C-alpha positions in Angstrom: -14.2 28.3 -8.7 -16.8 26.8 -11.0 -17.1 26.2 -14.8 -19.7 28.5 -16.0 -21.4 26.1 -18.4 -21.4 22.8 -16.3 -21.3 24.5 -12.8 -18.5 22.0 -11.7 -15.5 23.1 -9.8 -12.5 23.9 -12.2 -9.5 21.7 -11.5 -6.4 23.4 -10.3 -4.2 20.2 -10.7 -4.2 17.2 -13.1 -5.2 14.1 -11.8 -4.0 11.4 -12.1 -0.6 12.9 -12.1 1.5 12.4 -15.3 3.3 9.0 -15.2 7.0 9.0 -14.4 9.2 5.9 -14.5 11.1 5.6 -11.2 10.5 6.2 -7.4 12.2 9.5 -7.0 10.4 12.9 -6.0 7.6 13.9 -8.2 7.9 17.7 -9.4 4.1 17.8 -9.6 3.8 17.0 -5.8 6.6 19.5 -4.8 4.6 22.2 -6.9 1.5 21.6 -5.0 3.0 21.5 -1.6 4.6 24.9 -2.5 1.6 26.6 -4.3 -1.5 24.7 -3.9 -1.5 22.4 -0.7 -5.2 21.7 -1.1 -5.7 21.4 -4.9 -9.0 20.9 -6.7 -9.0 17.7 -9.0 -11.6 15.7 -10.8 -11.3 11.9 -10.1 -11.6 9.1 -12.8 -15.2 8.8 -11.6 -15.8 12.4 -12.7 -16.4 13.6 -9.1 -14.4 16.6 -7.9 -12.0 16.2 -4.7 -9.5 18.0 -2.7 -5.8 16.8 -3.3 -3.8 17.3 0.0 -0.1 17.3 -0.2 1.4 18.7 3.1 2.6 16.8 6.1 0.4 18.5 8.7 -2.7 18.4 6.4 -2.2 14.7 5.5 -1.9 13.6 9.2 -5.2 15.6 10.0 -7.1 14.0 7.0 -5.8 10.5 8.1 -6.6 10.9 12.0 -9.5 13.5 12.2 -12.8 11.9 12.6 -14.3 14.7 10.5 -13.0 12.9 7.5 -14.9 9.7 6.8 -14.1 6.5 5.0 -17.6 5.2 5.2 -19.1 8.1 3.2 -16.5 7.6 0.6 -17.6 4.0 0.1 -21.2 3.8 0.8 -24.3 5.8 -0.2 -24.3 8.2 -3.1 -21.4 10.3 -2.3 -18.1 11.1 -4.4 -16.0 8.1 -5.5 -12.7 7.4 -6.9 -14.0 5.3 -9.7 -17.4 3.7 -10.5 -16.4 0.2 -9.5 -17.3 -1.9 -6.3 -15.5 -0.4 -3.3 -15.9 -3.3 -0.9 -18.2 -1.3 1.4 -18.0 -4.1 4.1 -14.1 -4.1 4.4 -12.1 -2.7 7.2 -10.7 -0.1 4.7 -14.2 1.4 4.2 -15.2 1.6 7.9 -15.1 4.4 10.5 -14.8 4.1 14.2 -16.6 2.3 16.2 -17.2 -0.1 13.4 -13.5 0.0 12.3 -12.4 -0.6 15.8 -14.6 -3.7 16.1 -13.1 -5.2 12.9 -9.5 -4.3 13.8 -9.6 -5.9 17.1 -10.5 -9.2 15.5 -7.3 -9.3 13.3 -4.9 -7.1 15.3 -3.6 -10.0 17.5 -2.1 -11.8 14.3 -0.1 -8.6 13.4 1.5 -7.4 16.7 5.1 -6.6 17.0 5.9 -9.6 19.0 4.1 -11.9 16.5 6.0 -10.3 13.6 9.4 -10.8 15.5 8.4 -14.4 16.2 8.1 -14.8 12.2 11.6 -13.5 11.5 13.3 -16.9 11.7 10.7 -18.3 9.2 10.7 -15.3 6.9 14.6 -15.5 6.8 14.4 -19.1 5.8 12.1 -18.4 2.9 14.4 -15.6 1.8 17.4 -18.1 1.8 15.4 -20.5 -0.3 14.3 -18.0 -2.8 17.8 -16.7 -3.1 19.1 -20.3 -3.8 16.7 -20.5 -6.7 17.7 -17.0 -7.7 21.4 -18.1 -7.7 20.6 -21.1 -9.9 18.7 -19.0 -12.4 20.0 -17.9 -15.9 21.4 -14.5 -16.1 20.0 -12.0 -16.2 17.4 -12.8 -13.6 14.2 -10.9 -12.8 14.4 -9.9 -9.2 10.6 -9.0 -9.1 9.4 -12.5 -10.5 11.9 -14.5 -8.6 12.2 -12.8 -5.2 10.1 -9.5 -4.7 6.8 -11.1 -5.4 7.2 -14.7 -4.1 8.4 -13.7 -0.7 5.5 -11.6 0.6 3.2 -13.8 -1.3 4.2 -16.9 0.7 4.2 -14.9 4.0 0.8 -13.7 3.6 -0.6 -17.1 2.4 0.9 -19.0 5.2 -0.4 -16.3 7.7 -4.0 -16.4 6.5 -4.1 -20.0 5.6 -4.4 -19.6 1.7 -2.8 -22.2 -0.4 0.6 -21.1 -1.9 -0.3 -23.0 -5.1 -2.7 -20.2 -5.8 -0.1 -17.5 -5.7 -0.2 -16.6 -9.5 -4.0 -16.3 -9.5 -3.9 -14.0 -6.3 -1.0 -11.9 -7.9 -3.0 -11.2 -11.0 -6.0 -10.1 -9.1 -4.1 -7.9 -6.6 -2.5 -5.6 -9.5 -6.1 -5.4 -11.0 -7.5 -4.2 -7.6 -5.0 -1.4 -7.7 -5.9 -0.2 -11.0 -6.3 3.7 -11.6 -6.5 4.1 -15.3 -4.6 1.0 -16.7 -7.7 -1.0 -17.5 -11.4 -0.8 -17.8 -13.8 -0.7 -14.8 -15.4 -3.8 -16.0 -12.1 -5.8 -15.6 -11.8 -4.5 -12.0 -15.5 -5.5 -11.3 -14.7 -9.1 -12.8 -11.5 -9.5 -10.6 -13.4 -8.4 -7.6 -16.1 -11.0 -8.3 -13.7 -13.8 -9.1 -11.7 -13.1 -5.9 -14.8 -13.0 -3.9 -15.9 -16.3 -5.3 -12.5 -17.9 -4.6 -12.5 -16.7 -1.0 -16.0 -17.9 -0.5 -14.9 -21.4 -1.5 -11.9 -21.3 0.7 -14.0 -20.2 3.7 -16.3 -23.1 3.1 -13.2 -25.5 3.0 -11.7 -23.8 6.1 -14.9 -24.1 8.0 -14.7 -27.9 7.5 -11.1 -28.1 8.2 -9.9 -25.1 10.2 -6.2 -24.4 10.9 -3.9 -22.3 12.9 -4.3 -19.3 10.8 -5.9 -15.9 10.7 -8.7 -17.0 8.1 -9.7 -19.7 10.7 -9.8 -17.1 13.5 -12.0 -14.9 11.5 -14.4 -17.8 10.7 -14.6 -18.5 14.3 -15.5 -14.9 15.0 -18.1 -15.2 12.4 -19.7 -18.4 13.3 -19.2 -18.5 17.2 -19.5 -15.0 18.3 -21.5 -13.4 15.3 -18.9 -10.6 15.6 -18.4 -10.7 11.7 -20.9 -10.7 8.9 -20.2 -13.1 6.0 -19.6 -10.1 3.6 -17.3 -8.5 6.3 -15.3 -11.8 6.5 -14.9 -12.0 2.6 -14.0 -8.4 2.3 -11.5 -8.8 5.3 -9.7 -11.6 3.5 -9.5 -9.7 0.2 -8.1 -6.6 1.9 -5.6 -8.5 3.8 -4.4 -10.4 0.8 -4.1 -7.5 -1.6 -2.7 -5.0 1.0 -0.3 -7.7 2.8 1.1 -8.9 -0.4 1.0 -6.4 -3.2 2.1 -3.4 -1.3 5.0 -5.2 0.3 6.2 -6.8 -2.9 6.3 -3.3 -4.8 8.1 -1.8 -1.9 10.7 -4.5 -1.9 11.3 -4.4 -5.6 11.5 -0.5 -5.3 13.9 -0.6 -2.5 16.3 -2.8 -4.4 16.0 -0.7 -7.4 16.9 2.5 -5.4 19.8 0.8 -3.8 21.1 -0.6 -7.2 20.6 2.8 -8.8 23.1 4.2 -6.3 25.7 1.3 -5.9 27.6 3.2 -3.1 24.3 2.6 -1.0 24.1 -0.9 -1.6 27.9 -1.3 -1.0 27.5 0.5 2.3 24.7 -1.6 3.5 26.8 -4.6 2.5 29.6 -3.4 4.7 27.4 -2.3 7.5 24.4 -4.7 7.7 23.3 -3.5 11.2 22.2 -0.4 9.2 19.4 -2.3 7.4 16.4 -1.5 9.7 17.3 2.3 9.6 17.8 2.1 5.8 14.3 0.5 5.5 12.6 3.3 7.1 14.4 5.8 4.9 13.6 3.9 1.7 9.9 3.7 2.8 10.1 7.5 3.2 11.9 8.4 0.2 10.2 6.2 -2.4 7.2 8.2 -3.9 5.3 4.9 -4.4 1.6 6.2 -3.9 0.2 8.5 -6.6 -3.2 8.5 -4.9 -4.7 7.5 -1.6 -8.0 6.3 -0.1 -10.6 9.0 -0.5 -12.4 10.3 2.5 -15.4 12.7 2.7 -15.6 15.8 5.2 -18.6 15.3 7.5 -18.5 19.1 8.4 -16.7 22.1 7.3 -13.0 21.9 7.8 -10.2 24.4 7.0 -6.7 23.2 5.7 -4.0 25.4 4.7 -6.3 28.3 4.2 -8.8 26.2 2.1 -12.5 25.6 3.4 -13.5 22.1 2.6 -17.1 21.9 2.8 -19.3 19.1 4.3 -19.8 16.2 1.8 -16.7 17.0 -0.2 -14.0 14.4 -1.1 -10.5 14.6 0.2 -7.4 12.6 -0.9 -4.4 12.9 1.3 -1.1 11.8 -0.4 1.3 10.0 1.9 4.2 9.9 -0.6 4.0 13.8 -0.7 3.7 14.4 3.0 7.0 12.2 3.3 8.9 14.9 1.2 7.6 18.0 3.1 10.5 20.4 3.4 9.1 21.7 6.6 9.4 18.4 8.4 12.3 16.6 6.7 15.8 18.1 6.2 16.8 17.8 2.4 13.7 15.5 1.8 14.7 14.8 -1.8 17.9 13.2 -0.7 17.9 9.4 0.0 20.0 9.6 3.3 20.6 6.4 5.2 21.9 8.4 8.1 18.7 10.2 8.6 17.9 10.3 12.4 14.5 12.0 12.5 12.2 10.1 10.3 8.5 10.4 11.3 7.4 9.1 7.7 3.9 8.3 6.8 4.7 5.1 4.8 2.3 2.9 6.7 -0.3 5.6 7.0 -1.5 7.3 10.3 -4.5 7.3 12.6 -7.1 4.6 12.8 -6.2 3.2 9.4 -2.5 2.9 10.0 -1.5 -0.3 8.4 -2.2 -3.2 10.7 0.5 -5.2 9.1 3.4 -2.7 9.4 5.5 -4.7 11.6 5.0 -7.9 9.5 5.9 -5.8 6.3 9.2 -4.5 8.3 10.3 -8.0 9.1 9.9 -9.1 5.5 11.7 -6.1 4.1 14.6 -6.3 6.6 15.1 -9.9 6.2 14.9 -9.7 2.4 17.6 -6.9 2.2 19.8 -8.7 4.7 19.8 -11.9 2.8 20.3 -10.3 -0.5 23.2 -8.2 0.6 24.8 -11.3 2.1 24.2 -13.8 -0.7 24.8 -11.2 -3.7 27.3 -8.7 -2.2 28.2 -7.5 -6.0 24.5 -7.5 -7.2 24.0 -5.1 -9.9 21.2 -4.0 -12.4 21.5 -5.8 -15.8 19.2 -3.3 -17.6 16.7 -0.6 -16.5 13.6 -1.8 -14.7 10.3 -2.1 -16.6 7.7 0.0 -14.7 4.1 -0.5 -14.0 1.8 2.3 -15.2 -2.0 3.1 -14.6 -2.0 1.7 -11.0 -2.4 3.5 -7.7 1.2 2.9 -7.1 4.5 3.3 -8.9 6.6 0.0 -8.8 8.8 -2.0 -11.1 7.1 -4.9 -13.0 10.5 -6.3 -13.7 14.0 -5.7 -12.4 16.6 -7.6 -14.4 
């Protein structure tokens, strides 16, 4: 269907979706899964795209090689926004290029490495909770706990000085902009972060350490397996993805538990349930309101809709995690849920490389919080971020 005057496809759904405070099920996504699982939208760039919301279709888009990330980030194809898209990053690559890049960093994020970090993460949690306990009431759980924990973890893992955390924090939120700020501000943030990382790489080259960044520099210098642009983009993606997403999820999880005090009380009484609860909270929280764009490399059929070669597709994980055909009572936050094949960390080649490290942090954070503050409660409603690619609390008193 096209507009007769412009010749452009007529949208069948609004995008971005209307802003809703909170992390509960979005009625717009439920309506799309029911009535228009492949809906036509217009992106902030002005380009048309298909918005995919059902579980099976989302998995297909994320794993099927006929949907390309490279074509959504390089060349003259459709874009989410008219700002730099880090075309040299792992997020912008398709196999085999993506496979080459992932092999360089995957050893640092294995399940075994993540488990080996658990004691250090628990120690970080304990220190932050000591500071939280000493703070005036009410205390902001985001600023004092949910942000500093993953920021310290990713800085230590990559070899970035913790003292630069506030700077990195501001950049990361800017990089996840959808409509909150002007494109020029996003471009400036990318340029500033690139400059910072370039200087850090130069310093690390002189004084390497036992960290991921030093390993990547060695791959660049010794084996020529990584270009300079790929190295910088790699670091940027790992910082933004490894910190910002985990911080938002932790803050959101605590909010959801405090919003239903019986759930917080249950985990306090049954702390062995925390790992299972983390998976259900990852599934339930409709954090993402958009996803990384892909472009069809040939004609594909999804839910009765023909997607033509060259058309953009956005598959929304948060919607898939509430698909009624996959999850029983999906709009219920059920800590006893046994079957939970959620897509909270993605699927396919781009499944989050740091998923296990994130799980360790989320589990350790909730365990520490429940033990240290068994009667924790919200002092006021959260303040919510708006205009970003994700829904998350900006502050939790």
